[in-house]
N, C-alpha and C positions, 0 to 999 in steps of 0.2 A: 338481485344486485348480489346477494352473498354469494349466489350459484355462480354468477362470471366472475368474482371476486377469487373463488376457489379454485377455479379451472386456469386462472393466470398463475395463482399462486404454484398451483400444481404441478404446471409448464416451467415455470421459473427453476424449481427447484431440480428436474428433471434434465434442464438443460443448462446448468451452473457449469458445468466440467465442460463443455462442449468449445472451442477454440472457433472463431471467425475463420471462413475460409483462408488459406495463407497464412497464418498465424503459427508461430514457435511457442513451444509450453517450456518454460525453466523451472525445474523443480527442485533440486538439489545442487544446482550450479552454485558457483562464486561469482556474484555478478554485482555490477553496479549501476544505480542512474546516472550515468555519465552525462558531462557537461563539457563544451568547446566551444571556444570563440576564434575564429580566424576571417581574416577578409571583411571585417566589420559585421559578421555576422554570426548568431547563437546557432548550436547543434546541440540539441538534446536527444538522447539515446538511450540504449542500453548495452551495456558491455558485458556479456558473457564471459568472464575471464577465463574460466576452465577451459573452454575450448576457442578462446581467442575471435571469438566471434563477434560483430556490433550489430545491432537491430535498431531501426527506427521504431520508435515506442508503440506505432501501431501495429508493428509486425511480431508483436512478441506479447504472451501472456507471463506474468508472474505469478505462479501457482503457491499457494500456503499450503500443504500436505497437512491431512488428519493429524500427524503426530505433532504438528503445532498447538494442539489442544491443551491447555492447561487451565488453572483455575486461579483466580485473584487473591492475593496473598491477604491475611488479616492483619498485616502491618499498615498504620498509617499513611506510611510513606508510598503505598500503591492506590491510593482512594483514587488517584487521576484515572486510572482505567476503570474505576466502576464499582459495585459493592463486594465485599470482600465473600470468597465461595463461588462468584458466577464467572462463567466459562469465558474463555479470551484465548485467540489463538494468538501466538507471539512468533516471528523469525528472531531469531536472537542474533545477539551481537557476537558471539562465540559460534565458531562452526559446527554443527551436526550433521554427520553424514546424510541423513534421510531427510534435512531440510533445505530449501534455499537460505545461502548466506549472501544478504544483499547490506548494500550501503549506496554512500554519494561519491563519485569519482569524479576528481576534478585533475586528475593527469595530464589533459590534454592542453592544459591554460599555462600560458607561460608566468613566471614569477614575473611581479614589477607591472604585468600590466594593467592591473586596478587597483585604486585607491586603496590601501589596508592591506591590500595584497590577499584578500577576500572576495569572493563571489556569493551572491546569497542565493540560495534556494526558498522560495516561498512556498506554502500551500496557499493554492487559491481557491482550492472547492474539493468535494469529494459526493459523489453519489454511490450508495450504495446500502444494504440494508441495515450496517450497525455503525459505530465508532470507528474511528481511524485515529493511530495514536503513533507517533515516533518518537522515541526517550531513549537516552542512554545512561551510564553510571559515571558516576565520580571516582576520584581514588581511592574513595571511603567505599565504595558500594553502593552508594546514596542513586537512587535513580533522579534523574533531572528530566522535565519533559521538554521537546522541541516543538512537535507539533500536534496537536488534539483538535479534534471534532466535539468533544464533549462541552464545551464550552463555548463551540461557536469558532467560525475561521476568521483570525485577524491580521494584521499586520504582525502579530509576536509571532507567528506559526512561521518561523524559517530557519533553516539550517543554515551557518556561514563554511561554504566550503572552502579549503586552502589551496590555491595553484600548485598542482604537482601532487598532490595526496588524495588518499582515498579514503574514507571513513564507514566503519562498521557499524551499524547500529541494530535497533531493536524495534521491528514493525509489529505493530499490535491490531487486533480486528476483534469485535465484541459479538459480531454472528457471523454465520457462514453465508457465502453467496459471493457474487461478483460486485466489484467495487471499481469506478473508474475516479482517478487521482489525479488532479490537474497540478502539475509544478509551473513555477515560474523562475527562470535564471535572470540576477540583474546583477550590476556593477558599475560603480562610477571608474570609467576611464581615466589612465594617468594623462594622455597624450592631450587631451583638450577639457578635461573636468565634467565632461557630460556623463549623464545616467544613462546607462543601456538596459534596455529588458527584454527577453526573449518572445514576450507574451506566454499566456496557458499551455502546455503542452500535457496532453492526456496520458497516462498511463493504467492498464488494467492489470486487478488484481483477483486472483478467484481464492476464495478460502473454502477449502472442502471440509465438510463435518465425516466424522466417522460412519462408515460403511452403514451401521448398525443405526446410528442417528438418523443417518439420511432416510433408509427404509421407514423407521417409525413416523419420521415427519410427513412421508408421501401417502402412508398407510392412513394416519391419522387423518389428513386434510381430504383423503379420499373419501373416507367412511363418513365424514362431515357433508362431503357434496353430495355422497349419495341417499343419505338422511335426508338432507335440505331438498333434493330432485323429488324425494318419497312426499315429503310434507308438502309441497307445492302442487303434488299431484291430486292429493286428496281434496 
């Protein structure tokens, strides 16, 4: 059983960076997880603002480059990310040339369409090797959590998008690997007072470790696999 698990883990590490056929990869662009509503229908997508290209969620991979790797601050204010000193991969809310610059975009929604002039982007589920967190900073530089899987996914894990606006945020991952993140857009329509929701829509993130770290992980797992094979052959 351990041999089989080792094979699967090695295979998953070796294929983490490989997109599915037909998928594009965004690596350093300015992009957003976009939401639109027209003709009584939701349209969730990815908008590559750098190249002005719009993708369906399944057509694109949002890549977190190795340079996103950092370590959790010792400040108690960042405890929501995990233990101080632990590795964390973050796409920051300020643009860096070697990283994807990502936010939520509601530019295509007309002001006055939804009650309170807001559209809710709720986190519905996440599958992946680690924790997923979205956070922002207030005017004093203090972090505030918007979504996090560390305490389970609840109704509170949501971002209130403003029609006509784009909001760049911090996207954090506790482990390298592939994550499938499901978001749902919803809002109460002014015209009839009814709540409308898109249903969960899946987005793919790929967190790439440093090449040296990747190689060490694969070599270590390979050595463990060989050792287990030798033990089982005795």
